[in-house]
C-alpha positions as CSV (number, residue, x, y, z in Angstrom):
1,M,2.4,-12.2,21.8
2,K,1.1,-12.9,25.3
3,D,4.5,-12.3,26.7
4,V,4.8,-9.0,24.9
5,E,1.4,-7.8,26.1
6,K,2.1,-8.8,29.7
7,G,5.5,-7.2,29.6
8,N,7.3,-10.1,31.4
9,T,11.0,-10.3,31.2
10,P,13.1,-13.5,31.5
11,G,14.0,-14.3,35.1
12,G,12.3,-15.2,38.4
13,D,8.7,-16.2,38.7
14,D,7.7,-14.3,35.5
15,A,9.9,-16.5,33.4
16,T,8.3,-19.6,34.9
17,E,4.9,-18.2,34.1
18,N,5.9,-17.4,30.6
19,E,7.2,-20.9,30.0
20,V,3.9,-22.3,31.2
21,E,2.0,-20.0,28.8
22,R,4.2,-20.7,25.9
23,D,3.6,-24.4,26.2
24,E,-0.1,-23.9,25.8
25,P,-1.3,-24.6,22.2
26,P,-1.9,-21.4,20.4
27,L,-5.3,-20.5,18.9
28,P,-6.0,-21.4,15.3
29,P,-4.5,-18.6,13.2
30,L,-7.7,-16.9,12.0
31,R,-9.4,-17.2,15.4
32,G,-6.4,-15.5,17.0
33,L,-7.0,-12.4,15.0
34,S,-9.5,-9.6,15.8
35,F,-12.4,-9.1,13.5
36,L,-10.6,-6.3,11.7
37,D,-7.3,-8.1,11.3
38,R,-9.0,-11.4,10.3
39,F,-10.5,-9.9,7.2
40,L,-7.6,-7.5,6.5
41,V,-7.3,-8.7,2.9
42,V,-11.0,-7.9,2.3
43,W,-10.6,-4.5,3.8
44,I,-7.5,-3.7,1.6
45,I,-9.4,-4.8,-1.5
46,L,-12.4,-2.7,-0.6
47,A,-10.1,0.3,0.2
48,M,-8.4,-0.1,-3.2
49,A,-11.8,-0.3,-4.9
50,I,-13.2,2.7,-3.1
51,G,-10.1,4.7,-4.0
52,I,-10.3,3.7,-7.7
53,I,-14.0,4.6,-7.8
54,L,-13.4,8.0,-6.2
55,G,-10.5,8.6,-8.6
56,N,-12.6,7.7,-11.6
57,T,-15.9,9.4,-10.7
58,L,-14.6,12.6,-9.1
59,S,-12.2,14.4,-11.3
60,S,-11.3,16.8,-8.5
61,A,-10.3,14.0,-6.1
62,G,-6.7,13.6,-7.3
63,P,-5.8,17.3,-7.2
64,A,-7.6,17.9,-3.9
65,L,-5.7,15.1,-2.2
66,Q,-2.4,16.4,-3.4
67,K,-2.9,19.9,-2.0
68,G,-0.4,20.8,0.7
69,E,2.8,18.9,1.4
70,F,4.6,17.6,4.4
71,V,8.2,16.4,3.6
72,G,7.2,15.9,0.0
73,V,4.0,14.0,0.7
74,S,0.5,15.4,0.5
75,I,-0.9,16.2,4.0
76,P,-3.8,13.6,3.7
77,I,-1.3,10.8,2.9
78,A,1.1,12.0,5.6
79,I,-1.6,11.8,8.2
80,G,-2.5,8.3,7.3
81,L,1.1,7.1,7.3
82,L,1.8,8.5,10.7
83,V,-1.4,7.2,12.2
84,M,-0.8,3.6,11.0
85,M,2.8,3.5,12.3
86,Y,2.3,4.8,15.9
87,P,0.0,2.2,17.5
88,I,2.0,-0.9,16.5
89,L,5.2,0.8,17.7
90,C,3.6,1.4,21.1
91,K,3.5,-2.4,21.6
92,V,7.3,-2.8,21.3
93,R,9.0,-3.4,24.7
94,Y,11.9,-0.9,24.4
95,E,12.7,-1.4,28.0
96,T,14.0,-4.9,27.3
97,L,16.8,-3.8,25.0
98,H,19.3,-4.2,27.9
99,L,18.8,-8.0,27.4
100,L,21.0,-7.7,24.4
101,L,23.9,-6.9,26.6
102,S,23.4,-9.8,29.0
103,H,22.6,-12.8,26.8
104,R,25.2,-14.1,24.3
105,A,22.6,-16.3,22.6
106,L,20.5,-13.2,21.8
107,W,23.6,-11.6,20.1
108,I,24.0,-14.7,17.9
109,Q,20.4,-14.6,16.9
110,I,20.6,-10.8,16.3
111,L,23.6,-11.4,14.0
112,I,21.7,-14.1,12.0
113,S,18.7,-11.8,11.8
114,F,20.9,-9.0,10.5
115,V,22.3,-11.1,7.7
116,L,18.9,-12.4,6.7
117,N,17.1,-9.1,6.9
118,W,19.7,-6.6,5.7
119,I,21.9,-8.6,3.3
120,I,20.1,-11.7,1.8
121,A,16.5,-10.4,1.6
122,P,17.2,-7.1,-0.1
123,L,19.6,-8.8,-2.6
124,F,17.0,-11.5,-3.4
125,M,14.3,-8.8,-4.0
126,V,16.7,-7.0,-6.4
127,A,17.3,-10.3,-8.3
128,L,13.5,-11.0,-8.5
129,S,12.7,-7.5,-9.6
130,W,15.1,-7.9,-12.5
131,A,14.0,-11.4,-13.4
132,F,10.3,-10.6,-13.5
133,L,10.4,-6.9,-14.6
134,P,13.4,-6.4,-16.8
135,D,11.5,-3.8,-18.9
136,R,10.0,-1.8,-16.1
137,Q,12.4,0.3,-14.1
138,D,9.7,2.0,-12.2
139,L,8.1,-1.2,-10.9
140,R,11.5,-2.6,-10.2
141,E,12.4,0.3,-8.0
142,G,9.1,0.1,-6.1
143,L,9.9,-3.6,-5.3
144,I,13.4,-2.8,-4.2
145,F,12.1,-0.2,-1.7
146,V,9.8,-2.9,-0.3
147,G,12.7,-5.3,-0.1
148,I,14.9,-2.9,2.0
149,A,12.0,-1.9,4.3
150,R,12.3,-4.5,7.1
151,C,9.2,-5.4,9.0
152,I,8.6,-3.7,12.4
153,A,4.8,-4.2,12.8
154,M,2.9,-7.2,11.3
155,V,5.6,-9.6,12.2
156,L,4.4,-9.4,15.8
157,I,1.1,-10.7,14.7
158,W,2.5,-13.6,12.6
159,T,4.8,-14.7,15.3
160,D,2.1,-14.7,17.9
161,L,-0.3,-16.7,15.7
162,A,2.3,-19.3,14.9
163,G,3.3,-19.7,18.6
164,G,6.8,-18.1,18.3
165,D,8.8,-16.2,21.0
166,G,7.0,-12.9,21.6
167,D,9.8,-11.4,23.8
168,Y,12.5,-12.2,21.2
169,C,10.3,-10.8,18.4
170,A,9.9,-7.6,20.4
171,V,13.7,-7.3,20.7
172,L,14.1,-7.9,16.9
173,V,11.5,-5.3,16.2
174,A,13.3,-2.7,18.3
175,F,16.6,-3.7,16.8
176,N,15.2,-3.3,13.2
177,S,13.5,0.0,14.1
178,I,16.9,1.5,14.9
179,L,18.6,0.0,11.9
180,Q,15.8,1.2,9.6
181,I,16.7,4.8,10.4
182,V,20.4,4.2,10.0
183,L,20.5,1.9,7.0
184,F,17.4,2.5,4.9
185,A,18.6,5.7,3.1
186,P,22.1,4.4,2.1
187,F,20.6,1.0,1.1
188,A,18.1,2.7,-1.1
189,V,20.7,4.7,-2.9
190,F,23.0,1.7,-3.2
191,Y,20.5,-0.8,-4.5
192,I,18.7,1.7,-6.8
193,Q,21.6,3.6,-8.3
194,V,24.6,1.2,-7.9
195,V,23.3,-2.3,-8.0
196,S,20.4,-1.7,-10.3
197,H,22.1,1.0,-12.4
198,G,19.2,3.4,-11.9
199,G,20.9,6.3,-13.5
200,K,17.6,8.0,-14.5
201,T,16.2,7.9,-11.0
202,T,15.9,11.0,-8.8
203,V,16.6,9.2,-5.6
204,S,18.8,11.2,-3.3
205,Y,20.2,10.3,0.1
206,S,18.9,13.5,1.7
207,K,15.4,13.0,0.5
208,V,15.2,9.3,1.5
209,S,16.7,9.9,4.9
210,Q,14.4,12.8,5.5
211,S,11.4,10.7,4.7
212,V,12.6,7.8,6.9
213,G,13.4,10.2,9.8
214,V,9.9,11.7,9.6
215,F,7.7,8.7,8.9
216,L,9.6,6.3,11.1
217,G,11.4,8.6,13.5
218,I,8.3,10.6,14.6
219,P,6.0,7.7,15.4
220,L,9.0,5.7,16.9
221,G,10.0,8.6,19.2
222,A,6.4,9.2,20.2
223,A,5.8,5.5,20.9
224,V,8.9,5.3,23.1
225,V,7.9,8.4,25.1
226,T,4.3,7.1,25.3
227,R,5.3,3.7,26.5
228,L,7.8,4.8,29.1
229,V,5.6,7.6,30.5
230,L,2.3,5.7,30.6
231,I,3.7,2.5,32.0
232,R,5.2,4.6,34.9
233,L,1.8,6.3,35.4
234,L,-0.7,3.5,34.8
235,G,1.3,0.3,35.3
236,E,2.2,-2.1,32.6
237,E,-0.9,-4.3,32.9
238,T,-3.3,-1.3,32.5
239,Y,-1.2,0.1,29.7
240,Q,-1.4,-3.2,27.7
241,R,-5.0,-4.0,28.5
242,R,-6.6,-0.6,28.0
243,F,-4.4,1.8,26.2
244,I,-3.0,-0.6,23.6
245,R,-6.4,-2.2,23.1
246,Y,-7.9,1.2,22.4
247,I,-5.3,2.5,19.9
248,A,-4.5,-0.8,18.2
249,P,-7.3,-0.6,15.6
250,W,-6.0,2.8,14.4
251,S,-3.1,1.1,12.8
252,L,-5.4,-0.7,10.4
253,I,-7.6,2.4,10.0
254,G,-4.6,4.4,9.0
255,L,-3.4,1.8,6.5
256,L,-6.8,1.5,4.9
257,Y,-7.2,5.3,4.8
258,T,-3.8,5.7,3.2
259,I,-4.6,3.1,0.5
260,V,-7.9,4.8,-0.3
261,V,-6.1,8.2,-0.7
262,L,-3.3,6.6,-2.7
263,F,-5.6,5.0,-5.2
264,A,-7.9,8.0,-5.4
265,S,-4.9,10.2,-6.0
266,Q,-3.7,8.0,-8.9
267,G,-7.1,8.4,-10.6
268,A,-8.3,6.8,-13.7
269,H,-4.9,5.5,-14.9
270,V,-4.9,2.9,-12.1
271,V,-7.6,1.0,-14.0
272,R,-5.2,0.8,-16.9
273,Q,-2.5,-0.7,-14.7
274,I,-4.2,-3.9,-13.7
275,T,-1.6,-5.8,-15.7
276,D,1.2,-4.0,-13.8
277,V,-0.4,-5.0,-10.5
278,L,-0.4,-8.7,-11.6
279,R,3.2,-8.5,-12.7
280,V,4.2,-7.1,-9.4
281,C,2.3,-9.8,-7.5
282,A,4.4,-12.6,-9.0
283,P,7.9,-11.6,-7.7
284,L,6.4,-10.7,-4.3
285,I,4.8,-14.2,-3.9
286,V,8.1,-15.9,-4.8
287,Y,10.0,-13.6,-2.4
288,F,7.8,-14.3,0.6
289,L,7.7,-18.1,0.0
290,M,11.4,-18.5,-0.7
291,I,12.7,-16.2,2.1
292,F,10.4,-17.9,4.6
293,T,11.1,-21.5,3.6
294,G,14.8,-20.9,3.3
295,T,15.0,-19.4,6.8
296,V,12.9,-22.3,8.3
297,W,15.3,-24.8,6.6
298,F,18.4,-23.0,7.9
299,C,17.2,-22.6,11.4
300,R,16.2,-26.3,11.6
301,K,19.6,-27.4,10.2
302,M,21.3,-25.2,12.8
303,G,19.3,-27.0,15.6
304,F,17.3,-24.0,16.7
305,G,14.1,-24.5,18.7
306,Y,10.7,-23.9,17.1
307,K,9.9,-20.6,18.8
308,I,13.2,-18.9,17.8
309,S,13.0,-20.4,14.3
310,C,9.4,-19.2,13.9
311,T,10.3,-15.7,14.9
312,Q,13.4,-15.6,12.6
313,S,11.4,-16.8,9.7
314,F,8.5,-14.4,9.9
315,T,10.9,-11.5,10.6
316,A,12.9,-12.3,7.5
317,A,9.9,-12.8,5.3
318,S,7.9,-9.7,6.4
319,N,8.3,-6.2,5.1
320,N,7.5,-2.7,6.4
321,F,5.2,-1.8,3.5
322,E,4.0,1.3,5.4
323,L,7.5,2.8,5.3
324,A,8.1,1.7,1.7
325,I,4.9,3.5,0.6
326,A,5.8,6.6,2.6
327,V,9.3,6.9,1.1
328,V,8.3,6.0,-2.5
329,V,5.4,8.5,-2.4
330,A,7.8,11.2,-1.2
331,V,10.5,10.4,-3.7
332,Y,8.5,9.6,-6.9
333,G,4.9,10.8,-6.2
334,A,1.6,9.0,-5.5
335,G,0.9,8.5,-9.2
336,S,4.2,6.7,-10.0
337,G,4.8,3.1,-10.9
338,Q,7.0,2.9,-7.9
339,A,4.1,3.8,-5.6
340,L,1.9,1.3,-7.3
341,A,4.4,-1.5,-6.8
342,S,4.9,-0.7,-3.1
343,T,1.1,-0.5,-2.6
344,V,0.6,-4.0,-3.9
345,G,2.9,-5.2,-1.0
346,P,0.3,-5.6,1.8
347,L,-2.3,-7.1,-0.6
348,V,0.2,-10.0,-1.3
349,E,1.9,-10.2,2.1
350,V,-1.2,-10.6,4.3
351,P,-2.7,-13.7,2.7
352,V,0.6,-15.4,2.0
353,L,1.9,-15.0,5.5
354,V,-1.4,-16.1,7.1
355,G,-1.1,-19.2,5.0
356,L,2.5,-19.7,6.1
357,V,1.3,-19.6,9.8
358,Y,-0.8,-22.7,9.0
359,V,2.1,-24.4,7.2
360,L,4.6,-23.8,10.1
361,R,2.1,-25.0,12.7
362,W,1.6,-28.2,10.6
363,A,5.4,-28.6,10.3
364,Q,5.8,-28.2,14.0
365,T,3.4,-31.2,14.6
366,Q,4.8,-33.3,11.8
367,W,8.5,-32.8,12.8
368,D,7.7,-32.9,16.5
369,W,9.7,-29.6,16.6
370,K,10.2,-28.7,20.2
371,G,10.3,-25.1,21.4
């Protein structure tokens, strides 16, 4: 992500500098993370535990956290969702979108990414949800929402740690951000009601699109304005080194706050759903491993370089659990099985993808995979 942070675009001396930087060996995966990110799994487990304890010891916690609504979501949860989306979206280099119009190779990679992210991955999640949870419609639907929420945040971290192409990853993130607003709502209705025959579900196009528009559209729009205005006023180097560094931790803070509120809102019945949590973990683990390894195999067979293959693989395997949680809570409620299934997403994704960073780095060395 050095290239993303420095804001260099291909061409001229900057391109030469980028190539020199990209050839440097990346830091070991865990050392490349900040203290907060390095122990993200621990923080998530603690947040879940705190939420469960609050929900079980304070009988008024659940009702209090559900008071007041914003687009169908309680105000405390809505605040957390907006806070955790905004900082990471401020890192995206929206000003590089014009590269899509000038590089044919990028269009080819964008097409491949579209097929992987918006056709293969959601269908595979639907298949896994039915295979592992044939008797639980609520958990199936929660997993399906996770499957159609394509990653626009953590993928930047995974790609950076594995030594992928930061500039290309930023373009994919921007591309998926736009597609998310356009496709998430119709995909949700299609996969829930048509493909999965969810006749009993209350999913509606208007409600899903409204949630997407608010919980992705608001932070995305704010991030675009923030980036363009502050870069013009402060300069790109100051923007990246000071502003981004200052607001970056708030994404994790918002995520942990949201998880605490979600589990506190669900109350005592969460304790009785440990079996459900374990059942949801199984298809998620299979999903991350299969999508990632399948993409790596395909990219290598096609003769793509390591950096592009790395970026494609992590983009395809990652999911935007923040958006999935936001929409599911708005549609089904914080105490639903759908919300529980979507909340398990980050608990599984983080350790699995950190492990895959090590695996891909090992494969690069063993295969002498050039960038």
